[in-house]
C-alpha positions as CSV (number, residue, x, y, z in Angstrom):
1,M,-7.8,31.1,-109.8
2,L,-6.4,34.4,-111.2
3,I,-4.6,36.6,-108.7
4,R,-2.4,39.6,-109.8
5,G,-1.9,38.2,-113.3
6,R,-0.8,34.7,-112.1
7,T,-2.8,31.5,-112.6
8,L,-3.0,29.0,-109.8
9,K,-4.5,25.6,-110.2
10,L,-7.2,24.6,-107.8
11,P,-9.2,21.4,-107.3
12,K,-12.3,21.5,-109.5
13,A,-14.5,19.9,-107.0
14,K,-14.2,22.6,-104.3
15,A,-15.7,26.1,-104.1
16,I,-13.0,28.5,-103.0
17,I,-12.9,32.0,-101.8
18,A,-9.6,33.9,-101.5
19,I,-9.0,36.3,-98.7
20,L,-6.0,38.6,-98.4
21,F,-4.8,39.0,-94.9
22,C,-5.6,42.1,-92.8
23,F,-3.8,41.3,-89.5
24,T,-5.2,38.2,-87.8
25,L,-8.1,38.1,-90.3
26,R,-8.4,34.4,-89.9
27,E,-9.1,34.9,-86.2
28,L,-11.4,37.8,-86.9
29,L,-13.5,35.8,-89.3
30,S,-13.8,32.9,-86.9
31,T,-14.7,35.0,-83.9
32,K,-17.1,37.4,-85.6
33,L,-18.8,34.9,-87.8
34,N,-18.6,31.9,-85.4
35,F,-18.6,29.4,-88.3
36,P,-19.9,26.3,-86.5
37,N,-23.0,28.2,-85.1
38,E,-23.6,29.9,-88.5
39,K,-23.4,26.5,-90.2
40,I,-21.1,27.8,-93.0
41,K,-19.5,24.6,-94.4
42,I,-15.8,25.5,-94.6
43,K,-13.5,22.6,-95.4
44,S,-10.1,24.2,-94.9
45,Y,-7.9,27.3,-95.0
46,R,-4.9,27.6,-97.3
47,K,-2.3,30.4,-97.1
48,F,-0.8,31.8,-100.3
49,R,1.5,34.6,-101.3
50,N,1.1,38.3,-100.3
51,K,-0.5,37.4,-97.0
52,G,-3.4,35.7,-98.7
53,L,-5.7,33.1,-97.3
54,A,-7.8,30.8,-99.4
55,V,-10.9,29.4,-97.8
56,D,-12.3,26.1,-99.2
57,C,-16.0,25.9,-99.0
58,E,-18.4,23.0,-99.8
59,N,-20.0,24.8,-102.7
60,E,-21.0,28.2,-104.2
61,E,-23.9,28.5,-101.9
62,E,-21.6,28.3,-98.9
63,I,-19.4,31.0,-100.5
64,Q,-22.4,33.3,-100.8
65,K,-23.3,32.7,-97.2
66,L,-19.8,33.7,-96.2
67,I,-20.0,36.9,-98.2
68,D,-23.4,37.8,-96.8
69,K,-22.2,37.3,-93.3
70,I,-19.2,39.5,-93.9
71,Q,-21.4,42.2,-95.4
72,K,-23.6,42.2,-92.3
73,S,-20.6,42.7,-90.0
74,D,-19.6,46.4,-89.6
75,E,-16.2,45.5,-88.2
76,L,-15.4,43.2,-91.1
77,K,-16.7,45.6,-93.7
78,E,-14.3,48.3,-92.5
79,K,-11.3,46.0,-92.8
80,I,-11.9,44.0,-96.0
81,A,-13.6,44.3,-99.4
82,H,-14.4,41.8,-102.1
83,K,-15.1,41.5,-105.8
84,E,-16.2,38.6,-108.1
85,P,-13.9,37.5,-110.9
86,K,-15.8,36.8,-114.1
87,K,-13.9,33.7,-115.4
88,R,-12.0,31.7,-112.8
89,R,-12.5,30.5,-109.3
90,P,-12.7,31.7,-106.7
91,R,-16.0,33.4,-107.3
92,C,-15.0,36.0,-104.8
93,I,-11.7,37.6,-103.7
94,I,-11.6,39.6,-100.6
95,Y,-8.9,42.3,-100.4
96,N,-7.2,44.4,-97.7
97,I,-3.5,43.6,-97.5
98,Q,-1.2,45.0,-94.8
99,K,2.4,44.6,-95.9
100,D,3.8,45.1,-92.4
101,T,1.9,42.1,-91.0
102,A,4.7,39.7,-89.8
103,E,4.6,36.0,-90.4
104,Q,4.8,35.5,-86.7
105,E,1.6,37.5,-86.2
106,I,-0.1,35.3,-88.8
107,N,1.0,32.1,-87.2
108,L,-0.1,33.4,-83.8
109,A,-3.5,34.1,-85.1
110,R,-3.7,30.7,-86.6
111,S,-2.7,29.0,-83.3
112,K,-5.4,31.0,-81.4
113,V,-8.1,30.0,-83.8
114,A,-7.0,26.4,-83.9
115,T,-7.1,26.2,-80.1
116,A,-10.6,27.7,-80.1
117,S,-11.8,25.1,-82.6
118,L,-10.2,22.4,-80.5
119,V,-12.5,23.4,-77.6
120,Q,-15.5,23.3,-79.9
121,F,-14.5,19.9,-81.2
122,T,-14.6,18.5,-77.7
123,Q,-18.3,19.4,-77.3
124,M,-19.0,17.0,-80.2
125,T,-16.6,14.1,-79.4
126,T,-15.9,14.3,-75.7
127,P,-12.4,12.8,-75.9
128,K,-10.4,12.3,-72.7
129,F,-6.9,13.3,-74.0
130,F,-5.4,15.4,-76.8
131,L,-2.1,15.5,-78.5
132,V,-1.6,19.0,-79.9
133,Q,1.4,20.2,-82.0
134,E,2.6,23.8,-81.8
135,P,-0.3,25.3,-79.7
136,Y,-0.5,28.9,-78.7
137,I,1.5,29.0,-75.4
138,R,1.2,31.9,-72.9
139,N,2.6,32.0,-69.4
140,G,3.5,28.3,-69.4
141,R,0.1,27.0,-70.5
142,I,-2.0,26.6,-73.7
143,E,-4.0,29.8,-74.1
144,G,-7.7,29.4,-74.8
145,L,-8.2,26.1,-73.1
146,P,-10.7,25.8,-70.1
147,R,-8.9,26.3,-66.8
148,Q,-10.0,22.9,-65.5
149,W,-8.1,21.1,-68.3
150,T,-4.6,19.9,-67.4
151,S,-1.8,20.5,-69.9
152,W,1.6,18.9,-70.2
153,L,4.0,20.8,-72.5
154,S,7.1,19.2,-74.1
155,G,10.2,21.2,-74.8
156,N,10.0,20.8,-78.6
157,G,6.7,19.9,-80.3
158,K,7.8,20.6,-83.8
159,A,7.8,18.2,-86.7
160,A,10.8,15.8,-86.8
161,A,13.1,17.8,-89.0
162,N,16.1,15.9,-87.8
163,L,14.7,12.4,-88.1
164,E,17.7,10.5,-86.7
165,E,17.6,12.7,-83.6
166,K,13.8,12.1,-83.1
167,I,14.2,8.4,-83.6
168,K,16.9,8.3,-81.0
169,E,14.7,10.2,-78.5
170,L,11.8,7.8,-79.1
171,D,14.2,4.8,-78.7
172,E,15.4,6.1,-75.4
173,A,11.8,6.8,-74.2
174,L,10.6,3.3,-75.2
175,S,13.6,1.7,-73.4
176,K,12.6,3.5,-70.2
177,L,9.0,2.4,-70.6
178,Q,9.5,-1.2,-71.4
179,D,6.7,-2.5,-69.2
180,E,4.2,0.2,-70.1
181,N,1.6,0.4,-72.9
182,V,2.6,3.3,-75.1
183,I,0.8,5.2,-77.8
184,I,2.8,7.7,-79.8
185,G,1.6,10.7,-81.8
186,A,4.2,11.9,-84.2
187,D,4.5,14.2,-87.2
188,M,7.4,12.4,-88.9
189,N,7.0,13.9,-92.3
190,A,8.0,10.6,-93.8
191,H,6.6,9.2,-97.0
192,C,5.6,5.5,-97.1
193,V,3.0,3.6,-99.0
194,R,2.0,1.8,-95.8
195,W,0.4,4.9,-94.4
196,G,-1.0,6.5,-97.5
197,Y,1.6,7.9,-99.8
198,R,2.1,6.7,-103.3
199,T,5.8,6.2,-102.9
200,N,8.5,5.7,-100.2
201,N,11.3,8.2,-99.4
202,N,14.4,7.7,-97.3
203,R,12.6,9.1,-94.2
204,G,9.8,6.6,-94.8
205,Y,12.1,3.7,-94.9
206,Q,13.8,4.9,-91.7
207,V,10.5,5.2,-89.8
208,E,9.2,1.9,-91.0
209,N,12.4,0.1,-90.0
210,F,12.3,1.7,-86.6
211,M,8.7,0.6,-86.0
212,A,9.6,-3.0,-87.2
213,E,12.7,-3.1,-84.9
214,K,10.6,-1.9,-81.9
215,N,7.6,-4.1,-82.8
216,L,5.4,-1.0,-82.9
217,Q,1.8,-1.4,-84.2
218,L,0.6,1.4,-86.5
219,L,-2.9,2.5,-85.7
220,N,-3.4,4.6,-88.9
221,S,-6.3,3.2,-90.9
222,P,-5.5,2.1,-94.5
223,G,-7.1,4.4,-97.1
224,A,-7.7,7.2,-94.5
225,E,-8.1,10.8,-95.6
226,P,-4.9,13.0,-95.5
227,T,-3.9,14.2,-92.1
228,F,-2.1,17.2,-93.5
229,Q,-3.5,19.7,-96.0
230,C,-1.9,23.0,-97.0
231,H,-2.0,25.0,-100.3
232,N,-2.2,22.4,-103.0
233,E,-0.4,19.8,-100.9
234,E,-1.7,17.0,-98.8
235,G,0.0,14.2,-96.9
236,W,-0.2,11.5,-94.3
237,S,2.7,12.7,-92.0
238,D,0.9,12.2,-88.7
239,L,1.5,8.7,-87.4
240,T,0.1,6.9,-84.4
241,P,2.2,3.8,-83.5
242,A,1.5,1.8,-80.3
243,S,3.7,-0.6,-78.3
244,N,1.3,-3.6,-78.7
245,T,-1.6,-4.9,-80.7
246,T,-4.3,-4.3,-78.1
247,P,-4.8,-0.6,-79.0
248,A,-5.1,-1.5,-82.6
249,N,-8.0,-3.8,-81.8
250,I,-9.9,-1.3,-79.6
251,C,-9.3,1.9,-81.5
252,D,-11.1,3.4,-84.5
253,W,-8.4,5.6,-86.0
254,E,-10.2,8.2,-88.1
255,V,-9.3,11.5,-89.8
256,M,-12.2,13.9,-89.1
257,E,-13.8,16.3,-91.6
258,N,-14.3,18.9,-88.9
259,E,-12.5,22.2,-89.7
260,S,-9.4,22.4,-87.4
261,F,-8.3,25.8,-88.6
262,S,-4.8,24.2,-88.9
263,D,-2.7,22.6,-91.6
264,H,-3.3,19.3,-89.8
265,N,-6.7,17.7,-89.5
266,F,-8.3,16.2,-86.4
267,I,-7.5,12.6,-85.8
268,Y,-9.9,10.8,-83.5
269,K,-9.4,7.5,-81.8
270,I,-12.4,5.9,-80.0
271,R,-11.2,3.7,-77.2
272,N,-13.7,1.2,-75.7
273,T,-12.6,0.5,-72.1
274,Y,-14.2,-2.9,-72.2
275,P,-14.1,-3.9,-75.8
276,L,-14.7,-7.6,-75.4
277,L,-17.7,-7.0,-73.1
278,S,-19.4,-4.8,-75.6
279,Q,-19.0,-7.3,-78.4
280,I,-21.2,-9.9,-76.6
281,E,-24.5,-9.1,-78.2
282,N,-26.6,-11.4,-76.0
283,K,-25.5,-9.8,-72.7
284,F,-28.1,-7.5,-71.1
285,G,-28.2,-5.8,-67.7
286,F,-25.0,-4.3,-66.3
287,S,-24.4,-3.3,-69.9
288,E,-24.7,0.2,-71.4
289,G,-27.7,0.7,-73.7
290,K,-29.1,-2.8,-73.1
291,S,-32.2,-2.9,-70.8
292,I,-34.7,-5.5,-69.9
293,N,-36.9,-4.3,-72.8
294,H,-34.0,-5.1,-75.2
295,A,-33.7,-8.5,-73.6
296,L,-37.4,-9.4,-73.9
297,R,-37.5,-8.2,-77.5
298,K,-34.5,-10.3,-78.4
299,L,-36.0,-13.3,-76.7
300,L,-39.3,-13.0,-78.4
301,D,-37.6,-12.6,-81.8
302,V,-35.7,-15.8,-81.4
303,I,-38.9,-17.7,-80.4
304,E,-40.8,-16.2,-83.4
305,D,-38.1,-17.3,-85.8
306,A,-38.2,-20.9,-84.5
307,K,-42.0,-21.0,-84.7
308,K,-41.9,-19.8,-88.3
309,L,-39.8,-22.9,-89.1
310,E,-42.4,-25.0,-87.3
311,H,-39.9,-26.2,-84.7
312,Y,-40.6,-27.2,-81.1
313,V,-39.3,-24.6,-78.7
314,I,-38.3,-24.7,-75.0
315,V,-37.3,-21.6,-73.0
316,I,-35.2,-22.4,-69.9
317,S,-34.4,-19.8,-67.3
318,L,-31.5,-20.5,-64.9
319,D,-30.3,-18.5,-61.9
320,V,-26.8,-18.6,-60.6
321,Q,-27.0,-19.2,-56.8
322,G,-25.4,-16.3,-54.9
323,A,-23.7,-15.0,-58.0
324,F,-22.0,-12.0,-56.3
325,D,-21.3,-13.8,-53.0
326,N,-19.5,-16.6,-54.9
327,L,-17.4,-14.6,-57.3
328,K,-13.9,-16.1,-56.9
329,Y,-11.1,-13.5,-56.9
330,D,-8.5,-15.8,-58.6
331,I,-10.9,-16.4,-61.4
332,I,-11.7,-12.7,-61.9
333,R,-7.9,-11.9,-61.9
334,K,-7.3,-14.6,-64.5
335,E,-10.1,-13.2,-66.8
336,L,-8.8,-9.7,-66.2
337,R,-5.5,-10.6,-67.7
338,K,-7.2,-12.0,-70.8
339,L,-9.3,-8.9,-71.3
340,F,-6.9,-6.0,-70.6
341,T,-3.3,-5.2,-71.2
342,K,-1.2,-4.4,-68.2
343,S,-1.9,-0.9,-67.1
344,S,-2.4,1.2,-63.9
345,I,-6.1,0.4,-64.1
346,S,-5.8,-3.4,-64.5
347,E,-3.1,-3.4,-61.8
348,T,-5.4,-1.5,-59.4
349,L,-8.2,-3.9,-60.0
350,E,-5.9,-6.9,-59.4
351,D,-4.7,-5.2,-56.2
352,I,-8.3,-4.8,-55.0
353,L,-8.8,-8.6,-55.5
354,S,-5.5,-9.7,-53.8
355,N,-4.8,-10.5,-50.2
356,R,-8.3,-9.5,-49.0
357,K,-9.0,-10.1,-45.4
358,V,-11.9,-9.7,-43.0
359,A,-11.3,-8.6,-39.4
360,I,-13.7,-8.3,-36.5
361,Q,-13.2,-7.4,-32.9
362,T,-14.0,-10.2,-30.4
363,S,-13.7,-10.6,-26.7
364,D,-10.4,-12.4,-27.3
365,G,-9.1,-9.7,-29.5
366,P,-9.3,-9.1,-33.3
367,A,-10.1,-12.1,-35.4
368,V,-8.8,-12.1,-39.0
369,W,-9.4,-14.5,-41.9
370,K,-8.7,-14.5,-45.6
371,R,-11.6,-13.7,-48.0
372,P,-11.2,-15.5,-51.4
373,Q,-14.5,-14.6,-52.9
374,G,-17.5,-12.2,-52.8
375,C,-18.4,-8.8,-54.1
376,P,-21.1,-6.7,-52.3
377,Q,-24.2,-6.3,-54.5
378,G,-24.7,-2.6,-55.1
379,S,-20.9,-1.9,-55.2
380,C,-19.9,0.1,-58.3
381,K,-17.3,-2.5,-59.3
382,S,-19.4,-5.6,-58.7
383,P,-21.2,-5.5,-62.1
384,L,-17.8,-5.2,-63.8
385,F,-16.4,-8.3,-62.1
386,W,-19.6,-10.3,-62.8
387,N,-19.5,-9.3,-66.5
388,I,-15.9,-10.3,-66.8
389,V,-16.7,-13.8,-65.5
390,A,-20.1,-14.1,-67.4
391,V,-18.5,-13.2,-70.7
392,E,-16.5,-16.4,-70.6
393,M,-19.7,-18.4,-70.5
394,L,-21.5,-16.3,-73.1
395,K,-18.6,-16.7,-75.6
396,T,-19.4,-20.4,-76.1
397,D,-20.0,-21.3,-79.7
398,W,-23.5,-22.7,-79.4
399,P,-25.3,-24.5,-82.4
400,E,-27.8,-22.3,-84.1
401,E,-30.7,-24.2,-82.5
402,I,-29.5,-23.0,-79.1
403,Q,-29.6,-19.3,-78.2
404,L,-28.3,-18.0,-74.9
405,Q,-28.8,-14.6,-73.4
406,A,-28.0,-13.2,-70.0
407,F,-29.7,-10.4,-68.0
408,A,-27.6,-9.5,-65.0
409,D,-26.9,-12.8,-63.2
410,D,-29.8,-14.7,-64.9
411,F,-29.4,-16.9,-68.0
412,A,-32.1,-17.8,-70.5
413,F,-31.8,-20.5,-73.2
414,V,-34.1,-20.7,-76.2
415,I,-33.7,-24.2,-77.6
416,S,-35.5,-25.5,-80.7
417,G,-35.8,-28.8,-82.6
418,R,-37.6,-30.1,-85.6
419,T,-38.9,-33.1,-83.6
420,R,-39.5,-33.7,-79.9
421,R,-36.5,-36.2,-79.9
422,E,-34.2,-33.5,-81.4
423,L,-35.5,-31.0,-78.9
424,V,-34.6,-33.4,-76.0
425,Q,-31.1,-34.0,-77.4
426,H,-30.4,-30.2,-77.8
427,T,-31.7,-29.6,-74.3
428,S,-29.6,-32.3,-72.7
429,F,-26.5,-31.0,-74.5
430,T,-27.3,-27.4,-73.4
431,L,-27.7,-28.2,-69.7
432,E,-24.6,-30.5,-69.6
433,T,-22.4,-27.8,-71.3
434,F,-23.7,-25.0,-69.1
435,K,-23.1,-27.2,-66.0
436,N,-19.5,-27.7,-67.0
437,Q,-19.0,-23.9,-67.4
438,T,-20.5,-23.1,-64.0
439,D,-18.4,-25.8,-62.4
440,K,-15.3,-24.3,-64.0
441,N,-16.2,-21.0,-62.4
442,Q,-17.2,-22.6,-59.1
443,F,-20.9,-21.6,-59.4
444,D,-24.0,-23.5,-58.4
445,I,-27.4,-23.3,-60.2
446,S,-30.4,-22.6,-58.1
447,I,-32.8,-25.5,-58.7
448,E,-35.6,-23.7,-56.9
449,K,-35.5,-20.7,-59.3
450,A,-35.1,-22.7,-62.5
451,Q,-38.1,-22.3,-64.8
452,Y,-39.0,-23.6,-68.3
453,L,-41.6,-22.8,-70.9
454,L,-42.4,-25.5,-73.6
455,I,-43.9,-24.1,-76.8
456,D,-45.4,-26.8,-79.1
457,K,-45.9,-26.5,-82.8
458,C,-49.6,-25.9,-82.0
459,P,-50.7,-22.7,-80.2
460,G,-50.8,-24.5,-76.8
461,V,-48.0,-23.6,-74.4
462,Q,-47.0,-25.6,-71.3
463,S,-45.3,-23.9,-68.4
464,S,-43.0,-25.5,-65.7
465,D,-45.9,-26.3,-63.4
466,G,-47.5,-28.4,-66.2
467,T,-50.4,-26.0,-66.8
468,P,-51.3,-25.6,-70.5
469,N,-51.8,-22.0,-71.6
470,Q,-53.5,-20.7,-74.7
């Protein structure tokens, strides 16, 4: 790129347009052109000398779109102009420099646009929390955010220039939060191979040693895209350590390609509240995105696969007797501790299940007795408690000839065998194992509601009442 007789090296793979600042031009372009709605594919902004701004586009076609939009805006046409260099990129340079524009004004414009893009980003990703560095603050709140959002502002959100001081602050904070689960978002400006850099520097060694000393788990994904991009520089300065391994297992840490209008890219972490529940593929009902249609389709697929192998097949449906009435609170609490790390949510759930009593007024006064079990069917928390207990039964490592799936509080087994004798053996093993699991969770099977369907190698099918079907 040739600007004022100087040659700057730019990445060959990118199409770039250079814009020379005319007071908050970056904000002006964003608001007047509304890039996301106009579908102009802008990768990033880069500031250079003389109040300049380089805009990285996907390709030459996107540059032309940008130029066309500028030409159609009377306000932009009055303030900027462009020409097309003949030899070097960018294909277009837009001029209109104002030498009295202060660096503070430029940074203010950048913060405003970055905040606006943050709001647009939420419409696509619907996150619950943000960590934002150096936002535009006005009257004690982040300007540009919806009023219903709640903001907490720290005294100094700048990058860790004095690393020793920042590490000391983190150490003190972690010491005060010993029993809490903590996730840290930090711009440490420390180079380390572990989080993406080619080499280590002294700051990198300091941060790595601190995380090892505090047993912090780094959530940054190996091989991720740079979190920081400015001019011709890029880096992985934004770190997300956590106080234990659980967040690492339930978070997808990803650097997003969406334009943030900032030197730092969006980092998105997807947290599944019930990670182990969602990993159970054969659990239907009380599960998001898994209806009875999915359950039936899965059941039929398993039967068809067994028939293709010319196996005998039996389908057994079992109902847990009074599933919700017999949910034991101590068992739920035990499974809760396995599924979730200690938090305000898990503690609240445990409190709900602890020291529960029933009281009624009698002629002799109030009668009170302890209630060790039971969740009312229809309660918003009952499906969660049932799923927590049911998952333990569904996680059994069954042989491939035995397939189990659950829909709400009903269980269905599809059992196959090459011969009738083998089918009987597999069925006996299945019923015995499942009985042990229900006994462990203090459940009873409803014999009256139990059903079976025997599918022979031939087209004939025999149901539990002994009637052959064709």
